[in-house]
C-alpha positions as a Markdown table, in Angstrom:
| # | Residue | x | y | z |
|---|---|---|---|---|
| 1 | Lys | -56.2 | -72.4 | 28.9 |
| 2 | Ser | -57.4 | -68.9 | 29.5 |
| 3 | Met | -56.2 | -65.4 | 30.2 |
| 4 | Glu | -58.0 | -62.9 | 32.4 |
| 5 | Phe | -57.8 | -59.2 | 32.8 |
| 6 | Lys | -58.9 | -57.1 | 35.8 |
| 7 | Ala | -58.5 | -53.4 | 36.4 |
| 8 | Arg | -59.3 | -51.4 | 39.5 |
| 9 | Leu | -61.3 | -48.4 | 38.4 |
| 10 | Leu | -61.8 | -46.9 | 41.9 |
| 11 | Arg | -59.9 | -47.5 | 45.1 |
| 12 | Glu | -62.0 | -48.2 | 48.2 |
| 13 | Thr | -62.3 | -45.2 | 50.6 |
| 14 | Ala | -64.2 | -44.8 | 53.9 |
| 15 | Asn | -67.3 | -43.8 | 52.0 |
| 16 | Leu | -67.0 | -45.5 | 48.5 |
| 17 | Pro | -66.5 | -49.1 | 47.4 |
| 18 | Glu | -63.7 | -50.4 | 45.3 |
| 19 | Val | -64.8 | -50.8 | 41.7 |
| 20 | Ala | -63.2 | -53.2 | 39.2 |
| 21 | Leu | -63.8 | -54.2 | 35.6 |
| 22 | Gly | -62.8 | -57.6 | 34.4 |
| 23 | Leu | -62.6 | -59.8 | 31.3 |
| 24 | Arg | -62.4 | -63.6 | 31.5 |
| 25 | Asp | -61.2 | -66.2 | 29.0 |
| 26 | Leu | -59.5 | -63.7 | 26.7 |
| 27 | Gly | -58.2 | -65.4 | 23.6 |
| 28 | Gly | -59.6 | -68.7 | 24.8 |
| 29 | Thr | -62.3 | -70.8 | 23.2 |
| 30 | Gly | -64.9 | -68.2 | 24.0 |
| 31 | Leu | -67.0 | -70.9 | 25.7 |
| 32 | Phe | -66.3 | -69.5 | 29.1 |
| 33 | Ser | -65.7 | -65.8 | 28.2 |
| 34 | Gly | -67.4 | -63.2 | 30.3 |
| 35 | Glu | -67.1 | -59.7 | 31.5 |
| 36 | Tyr | -68.0 | -58.0 | 34.8 |
| 37 | Leu | -68.2 | -54.8 | 36.7 |
| 38 | Val | -68.0 | -55.3 | 40.5 |
| 39 | Ala | -68.1 | -53.1 | 43.6 |
| 40 | Ser | -66.6 | -54.3 | 46.9 |
| 41 | Lys | -66.8 | -52.7 | 50.3 |
| 42 | Arg | -65.4 | -53.7 | 53.7 |
| 43 | Trp | -67.0 | -52.7 | 57.0 |
| 44 | Gly | -64.9 | -54.0 | 59.9 |
| 45 | Arg | -65.0 | -57.8 | 59.7 |
| 46 | Leu | -67.7 | -57.8 | 56.9 |
| 47 | Asp | -66.7 | -57.7 | 53.3 |
| 48 | Ala | -69.4 | -57.4 | 50.6 |
| 49 | Ser | -69.4 | -57.3 | 46.8 |
| 50 | Leu | -72.1 | -56.8 | 44.2 |
| 51 | Gly | -71.5 | -57.1 | 40.5 |
| 52 | Leu | -73.0 | -57.3 | 37.0 |
| 53 | Gly | -71.8 | -60.0 | 34.7 |
| 54 | Trp | -72.1 | -60.7 | 31.0 |
| 55 | Gly | -71.3 | -63.8 | 29.0 |
| 56 | Tyr | -70.5 | -66.9 | 31.1 |
| 57 | Val | -70.3 | -64.8 | 34.3 |
| 58 | Gly | -73.8 | -63.6 | 33.8 |
| 59 | Asn | -75.5 | -66.3 | 31.7 |
| 60 | Arg | -78.3 | -66.7 | 34.3 |
| 61 | Gly | -79.6 | -63.7 | 32.4 |
| 62 | Asn | -81.9 | -62.4 | 35.1 |
| 63 | Leu | -81.5 | -58.8 | 33.9 |
| 64 | Gly | -81.6 | -57.1 | 30.6 |
| 65 | Asn | -78.4 | -55.5 | 29.5 |
| 66 | Pro | -78.2 | -51.9 | 30.9 |
| 67 | Leu | -75.9 | -51.0 | 28.0 |
| 68 | Ser | -78.8 | -51.5 | 25.6 |
| 69 | Ile | -79.3 | -47.8 | 25.9 |
| 70 | Leu | -76.3 | -47.6 | 23.5 |
| 71 | Gly | -78.2 | -49.6 | 20.9 |
| 72 | Asp | -80.1 | -52.8 | 20.2 |
| 73 | Lys | -77.0 | -54.7 | 19.3 |
| 74 | Met | -76.1 | -54.8 | 23.0 |
| 75 | Arg | -79.1 | -57.0 | 23.8 |
| 76 | Thr | -77.7 | -60.1 | 22.1 |
| 77 | Arg | -74.3 | -61.8 | 22.4 |
| 78 | Pro | -72.8 | -63.0 | 19.1 |
| 79 | Gln | -71.9 | -66.7 | 19.0 |
| 80 | Asn | -68.3 | -67.6 | 18.8 |
| 81 | Arg | -67.7 | -68.9 | 15.3 |
| 82 | Asp | -64.4 | -70.6 | 14.6 |
| 83 | Gln | -62.4 | -68.0 | 16.4 |
| 84 | Trp | -61.0 | -70.1 | 19.1 |
| 85 | Gly | -57.8 | -68.5 | 20.5 |
| 86 | Ala | -58.7 | -65.1 | 19.1 |
| 87 | Val | -59.7 | -62.1 | 21.1 |
| 88 | Asn | -63.3 | -61.3 | 20.1 |
| 89 | Ala | -64.0 | -57.8 | 21.4 |
| 90 | Ser | -67.3 | -57.6 | 19.4 |
| 91 | Arg | -68.9 | -59.9 | 22.1 |
| 92 | Tyr | -67.7 | -57.8 | 25.1 |
| 93 | Phe | -70.5 | -56.6 | 27.4 |
| 94 | Arg | -73.2 | -57.8 | 25.0 |
| 95 | Gly | -76.2 | -60.0 | 25.7 |
| 96 | Pro | -78.2 | -60.6 | 28.9 |
| 97 | Thr | -76.7 | -59.9 | 32.3 |
| 98 | Ser | -76.9 | -61.2 | 35.8 |
| 99 | Leu | -76.2 | -59.9 | 39.2 |
| 100 | Phe | -73.6 | -61.7 | 41.3 |
| 101 | Gly | -72.2 | -61.0 | 44.7 |
| 102 | Gly | -71.4 | -62.2 | 48.1 |
| 103 | Val | -70.6 | -61.4 | 51.7 |
| 104 | Glu | -67.7 | -62.7 | 53.8 |
| 105 | Tyr | -67.4 | -62.5 | 57.5 |
| 106 | Gln | -64.0 | -62.8 | 59.3 |
| 107 | Ser | -64.8 | -64.2 | 62.7 |
| 108 | Ala | -62.7 | -63.1 | 65.7 |
| 109 | Trp | -61.7 | -66.8 | 66.3 |
| 110 | Gly | -60.4 | -67.5 | 62.9 |
| 111 | Pro | -62.7 | -68.9 | 60.2 |
| 112 | Ile | -64.0 | -66.8 | 57.4 |
| 113 | Phe | -67.7 | -67.5 | 56.5 |
| 114 | Lys | -68.9 | -66.9 | 53.0 |
| 115 | Leu | -72.2 | -66.6 | 51.2 |
| 116 | Glu | -72.4 | -65.9 | 47.5 |
| 117 | Tyr | -75.0 | -65.5 | 44.7 |
| 118 | Asp | -73.7 | -67.0 | 41.4 |
| 119 | Gly | -74.6 | -65.2 | 38.2 |
| 120 | Asn | -73.8 | -68.3 | 36.1 |
| 121 | Asp | -76.6 | -70.7 | 35.1 |
| 122 | Tyr | -75.0 | -74.1 | 35.0 |
| 123 | Arg | -78.0 | -75.5 | 33.0 |
| 124 | Arg | -76.4 | -73.7 | 30.1 |
| 125 | Glu | -72.9 | -75.2 | 30.2 |
| 126 | Pro | -71.0 | -75.7 | 26.9 |
| 127 | Phe | -71.0 | -79.1 | 25.1 |
| 128 | Ser | -74.5 | -80.0 | 26.4 |
| 129 | Asn | -73.0 | -80.5 | 29.9 |
| 130 | Ala | -76.0 | -79.0 | 31.8 |
| 131 | Gln | -75.6 | -79.1 | 35.5 |
| 132 | Thr | -78.6 | -79.1 | 37.8 |
| 133 | Val | -78.3 | -77.0 | 40.9 |
| 134 | Arg | -80.8 | -76.5 | 43.7 |
| 135 | Thr | -80.0 | -72.8 | 44.3 |
| 136 | Pro | -77.7 | -70.1 | 42.9 |
| 137 | Phe | -76.4 | -69.5 | 46.4 |
| 138 | Asn | -73.2 | -71.1 | 47.6 |
| 139 | Ile | -71.9 | -71.2 | 51.2 |
| 140 | Gly | -68.5 | -71.9 | 52.5 |
| 141 | Val | -65.9 | -71.5 | 55.3 |
| 142 | Val | -62.2 | -70.8 | 55.0 |
| 143 | His | -59.6 | -71.3 | 57.7 |
| 144 | Arg | -56.3 | -69.6 | 57.2 |
| 145 | Leu | -53.4 | -71.9 | 58.4 |
| 146 | Ser | -50.9 | -69.3 | 57.4 |
| 147 | Arg | -50.6 | -66.2 | 55.2 |
| 148 | His | -50.1 | -68.5 | 52.2 |
| 149 | Ile | -52.2 | -71.6 | 53.0 |
| 150 | Asp | -56.0 | -71.9 | 53.3 |
| 151 | Leu | -58.3 | -74.8 | 54.1 |
| 152 | His | -61.8 | -74.5 | 52.8 |
| 153 | Ala | -65.1 | -76.3 | 52.8 |
| 154 | Thr | -68.0 | -75.5 | 50.4 |
| 155 | Arg | -71.6 | -76.8 | 50.5 |
| 156 | Val | -72.8 | -77.8 | 47.0 |
| 157 | Met | -76.5 | -78.4 | 46.8 |
| 158 | Arg | -77.6 | -80.4 | 43.8 |
| 159 | Pro | -80.8 | -82.5 | 43.7 |
| 160 | Gly | -80.1 | -86.0 | 45.0 |
| 161 | Thr | -76.4 | -85.3 | 45.5 |
| 162 | Asp | -75.9 | -82.9 | 48.3 |
| 163 | Ala | -72.2 | -82.7 | 48.9 |
| 164 | Thr | -69.6 | -80.9 | 51.0 |
| 165 | Leu | -66.3 | -80.2 | 49.2 |
| 166 | Val | -63.2 | -79.9 | 51.3 |
| 167 | Gly | -59.9 | -78.6 | 49.9 |
| 168 | His | -56.9 | -76.4 | 50.4 |
| 169 | Gly | -55.3 | -73.6 | 48.6 |
| 170 | Ala | -51.9 | -72.0 | 48.4 |
| 171 | Met | -51.6 | -68.4 | 47.5 |
| 172 | Val | -48.7 | -67.5 | 45.3 |
| 173 | Ala | -47.4 | -63.9 | 45.4 |
| 174 | Thr | -47.2 | -62.3 | 41.9 |
| 175 | Leu | -45.4 | -59.2 | 40.7 |
| 176 | Leu | -48.8 | -57.5 | 40.4 |
| 177 | Ala | -49.8 | -58.3 | 43.9 |
| 178 | Ala | -46.4 | -57.3 | 45.2 |
| 179 | Ala | -46.7 | -54.0 | 43.3 |
| 180 | Asp | -50.2 | -53.6 | 44.7 |
| 181 | Ile | -51.7 | -53.4 | 41.2 |
| 182 | Ala | -54.1 | -56.3 | 41.4 |
């Protein structure tokens, strides 16, 4: 179980990207909690995003924390100690960070092609469940069957077990989406 929060800080314009701030796994175990700041911009059929993640979202830790200018305590992320189910704001935006992002191209003939860079380092999974991955890049394709149903395929590259995952998704309209808040 987890709860997430995402707020749009800036709406996309012809010249500026949309900017959002998000928190993941609020009030959960804290094992998968993370925060992010992301900018997204669309140019015709191309959509791109670039973000900075903390916690689980940025545990690749390939960057120092830019918020460390506020003090040394921002350089490390406190461990979650027996606070499962509690909101632990003292951890927010602390510790190492990682870039994440992606590009998406909507072809004229239907499929959407995706390439992303994942800020998570799966070698640092909770419960000593380390996952080996060949690259932090993921590729995929999505075909929209209707406004509410997608078919997707993703290439997962792990040493000795290259695999293609195929699945489907159904989008459910929420009050937030209907109100254009999300």
